C-alpha positions in Angstrom: 25.1 4.1 62.1 27.7 5.6 59.9 29.1 2.2 59.1 25.7 0.9 58.1 25.2 4.0 55.9 28.6 3.4 54.2 27.7 -0.3 53.6 24.4 0.7 52.0 26.2 3.3 49.9 28.8 0.8 48.8 26.1 -1.7 47.9 24.2 1.0 45.9 27.3 2.0 44.1 28.2 -1.6 43.4 24.7 -2.2 41.9 25.0 0.9 39.8 28.4 -0.3 38.5 27.0 -3.8 37.8 24.0 -2.3 36.0 26.2 0.0 33.9 28.5 -2.9 33.1 25.5 -5.1 32.1 24.0 -2.4 29.9 27.3 -1.7 28.3 27.6 -5.4 27.5 24.1 -5.5 26.0 24.8 -2.5 23.9 28.2 -3.8 22.8 26.8 -7.2 22.0 23.9 -5.7 20.0 26.3 -3.5 18.1 28.6 -6.4 17.3 25.6 -8.5 16.2 24.3 -5.7 14.0 27.7 -5.3 12.4 27.9 -9.1 11.8 24.4 -9.1 10.3 25.3 -6.2 8.1 28.4 -8.0 6.9 26.4 -11.2 6.3 23.7 -9.3 4.4 26.3 -7.7 2.2 28.0 -11.0 1.6 24.7 -12.6 0.7 23.8 -9.7 -1.7 27.2 -10.2 -3.4 26.5 -13.9 -3.9 23.1 -13.2 -5.3 24.6 -10.6 -7.7 27.1 -13.2 -8.8 24.3 -15.6 -9.6 22.4 -12.9 -11.5 25.5 -12.2 -13.6 25.7 -15.9 -14.4 22.1 -15.9 -15.5 22.7 -12.8 -17.7 25.6 -14.6 -19.3 23.5 -17.8 -19.9 25.3 -19.9 -17.3 22.1 -21.0 -15.7 23.2 -24.3 -14.1 26.0 -22.5 -12.3 23.6 -19.8 -11.1 21.1 -22.4 -9.9 23.8 -24.2 -7.9 25.0 -21.0 -6.3 21.5 -19.8 -5.5 20.7 -23.1 -3.8 23.8 -22.5 -1.7 22.7 -19.0 -0.7 19.1 -20.1 0.0 20.3 -23.1 2.1 22.6 -20.9 4.1 19.8 -18.4 4.8 17.3 -21.1 5.6 19.6 -22.9 8.0 20.2 -19.6 9.9 16.5 -19.2 10.4 16.4 -22.5 12.5 20.1 -23.1 13.5 19.1 -23.3 17.1 16.4 -25.9 16.6 16.9 -29.6 17.0 15.5 -31.9 14.3 12.6 -32.9 16.5 11.7 -29.2 17.2 11.3 -28.2 13.5 7.5 -28.5 13.5 7.5 -26.1 16.4 9.0 -23.2 14.4 7.3 -19.8 14.3 4.5 -20.1 11.9 5.9 -17.7 9.2 9.3 -19.4 9.4 7.8 -22.9 9.3 5.8 -22.0 6.1 9.1 -21.2 4.4 10.6 -24.5 5.5 7.5 -26.3 4.2 7.9 -24.6 0.8 11.6 -25.7 0.9 10.5 -29.3 1.6 8.5 -29.3 -1.6 11.3 -27.6 -3.5 14.0 -30.1 -2.4 11.7 -33.0 -3.3 10.9 -31.6 -6.7 14.5 -30.7 -7.7 17.9 -32.3 -7.3 19.5 -29.7 -5.1 23.3 -29.9 -5.4 25.1 -27.5 -3.1 28.9 -27.0 -2.9 30.9 -29.0 -0.3 30.8 -26.2 2.3 27.2 -25.2 1.7 24.3 -25.9 4.2 22.3 -27.9 1.6 23.1 -31.2 3.5 22.2 -29.9 7.0 19.0 -28.3 5.6 18.0 -31.6 4.0 18.5 -33.3 7.3 16.2 -30.8 9.0 13.6 -31.0 6.2 13.0 -34.7 7.1 11.3 -33.5 10.3 9.3 -30.7 8.7 5.6 -31.6 8.1 4.0 -30.8 4.8 1.6 -27.8 4.9 -2.1 -28.4 5.0 -2.3 -27.1 1.4 0.4 -29.5 0.2 -1.2 -32.5 2.0 -4.5 -31.7 0.3 -2.9 -31.3 -3.1 -1.2 -34.7 -2.7 -4.4 -36.4 -1.7 -6.1 -34.9 -4.8 -3.3 -36.1 -7.0 -3.4 -39.6 -5.6 -7.2 -39.7 -6.0 -7.8 -38.1 -9.4 -4.5 -38.2 -11.3 -3.8 -41.9 -11.1 -4.5 -42.6 -14.8 -8.1 -43.6 -14.4 -10.8 -41.0 -14.4 -12.7 -40.8 -11.1 -16.2 -39.6 -10.4 -16.3 -36.5 -8.2 -18.7 -36.2 -5.3 -21.7 -33.8 -5.2 -20.9 -30.2 -4.6 -21.4 -29.0 -1.1 -22.7 -25.4 -1.2 -23.3 -22.8 1.5 -25.6 -20.7 -0.7 -26.8 -20.5 -4.4 -27.2 -17.2 -6.1 -29.8 -18.2 -8.5 -30.7 -21.7 -9.9 -29.2 -24.6 -8.0 -27.4 -27.5 -9.7 -26.8 -31.2 -9.0 -23.9 -32.9 -10.6 -25.8 -36.2 -10.6 -28.7 -34.7 -12.5 -26.3 -33.2 -15.1 -24.5 -36.5 -16.1 -25.4 -35.9 -19.8 -23.6 -32.6 -19.8 -20.1 -31.5 -19.2 -19.6 -29.1 -16.2 -17.1 -26.3 -16.0 -16.2 -25.4 -12.4 -14.6 -22.0 -11.7 -13.3 -21.3 -8.2 -12.9 -17.5 -7.8 -13.0 -14.7 -5.3 -14.6 -11.3 -5.2 -11.2 -9.6 -4.5 -9.2 -11.6 -7.1 -8.4 -9.5 -10.1 -7.4 -12.5 -12.4 -10.6 -14.2 -11.4 -12.8 -11.3 -12.4 -10.8 -10.8 -15.6 -11.5 -14.4 -16.6 -15.2 -14.4 -15.9 -16.3 -12.7 -19.2 -14.4 -15.5 -21.0 -16.4 -18.0 -19.0 -19.6 -16.3 -19.8 -18.7 -16.4 -23.5 -18.0 -20.1 -23.3 -21.3 -20.6 -21.6 -23.3 -18.7 -24.2 -21.5 -20.6 -27.0 -21.9 -24.1 -25.7 -24.9 -24.1 -23.3 -27.2 -25.5 -26.0 -24.6 -28.1 -26.8 -24.2 -29.6 -23.3 -22.0 -27.2 -21.3 -23.0 -26.2 -17.7 -21.0 -23.6 -15.8 -20.8 -23.3 -12.0 -18.6 -20.6 -10.5 -17.9 -20.9 -6.8 -16.6 -18.4 -4.3 -15.2 -19.1 -0.8 -17.3 -19.3 2.4 -16.0 -15.9 3.6 -16.8 -13.9 0.5 -19.3 -11.1 0.9 -22.8 -11.9 -0.4 -23.5 -8.3 -1.5 -20.2 -8.2 -3.4 -21.0 -11.5 -5.1 -24.5 -10.4 -6.1 -23.2 -7.0 -7.4 -20.6 -8.7 -9.6 -23.3 -11.0 -11.1 -25.8 -8.2 -11.8 -23.3 -5.6 -13.1 -21.9 -8.0 -15.6 -25.2 -9.8 -16.5 -23.7 -13.2 -15.8 -26.1 -16.0 -16.5 -24.1 -19.0 -15.4 -24.7 -20.6 -12.0 -23.0 -18.9 -9.1 -22.6 -20.4 -5.6 -20.7 -20.0 -2.4 -18.9 -23.4 -1.8 -18.3 -25.1 1.6 -14.7 -25.7 2.6 -15.3 -29.4 2.1 -15.7 -28.8 -1.6 -12.7 -26.5 -1.7 -10.6 -29.2 0.1 -12.0 -31.9 -2.2 -10.6 -30.1 -5.2 -7.5 -29.0 -3.4 -8.0 -25.4 -4.5 -4.7 -23.7 -3.4 -4.9 -20.6 -5.6 -7.6 -18.8 -7.6 -8.8 -18.7 -10.2 -8.8 -22.5 -10.6 -10.8 -24.3 -13.3 -12.0 -27.9 -13.7 -14.0 -29.8 -16.3 -16.3 -32.8 -15.4 -17.2 -35.1 -18.2 -20.6 -36.6 -19.1 -20.0 -39.5 -16.7 -19.4 -37.2 -13.8 -15.6 -37.8 -13.8 -12.9 -35.2 -13.4 -11.5 -34.9 -16.9 -9.5 -31.7 -16.8 -7.8 -29.5 -14.2 -6.8 -28.0 -12.0 -5.8 -25.2 -14.3 -5.5 -21.4 -13.8 -6.5 -20.4 -17.3 -10.0 -20.7 -18.8 -10.2 -23.9 -20.9 -9.8 -23.6 -24.6 -12.5 -24.1 -27.2 -10.6 -27.2 -28.3 -10.8 -28.7 -24.9 -14.5 -28.1 -24.6 -15.2 -29.5 -28.1 -13.2 -32.7 -27.3 -15.2 -33.4 -24.2 -18.5 -32.6 -25.9 -17.7 -35.1 -28.6 
């Protein structure tokens, strides 16, 4: 009986020792990793400060090259453990950054130094899918920005707040489309300018339609209209219309000419009087 008790005691002590050794290893590893991360963060901050100094001295090309080096290193670290074929399975917030990088690397000639991670990042980017927003934008560009003005489809609306409008029935007018949101400060700031344009040109052939997103609150929309005495048409657009116009940010403005074709936009500033005059002529 004593022998059995001793064996159990030895096993217990052995388990305790193994547990202590395991936890010590975990704590030590965590400590080392934290120290390594702190060193890397400090090193990255130093590199960014060097780039900032170059910008301040007017050496922008050198700064851009170095910043591309820094961003490529940081980006690669966020997916160093992922094979090329696994890139689309990244965590959503990390994947979104890689999707932005995919557009950035396509738009600019990124030239990293010999030991930077620009090359490995480019290899991984080949397997990163474009975001839904970017796919929609590219489809819009291909359809409406090919050099020939294209007729836009009828607006699909969830709800009108006041008189309805048909694009087909307004082919003799030009139509200003304003995509906005009830919580968007720049949108609300631009709407008085839209109202002024409407009052100036409504008798000369300008129709204004401002459209919110499907999730916007009806009471908030109605309150904004009534408090500001807006007289242009207001509607809540279906997602199909938002996708058709590839609205990625608000406010976004478009102009449709008298033939129902997309003539101007997307822009994030209210169209100028000169632009309106040109289309009316």
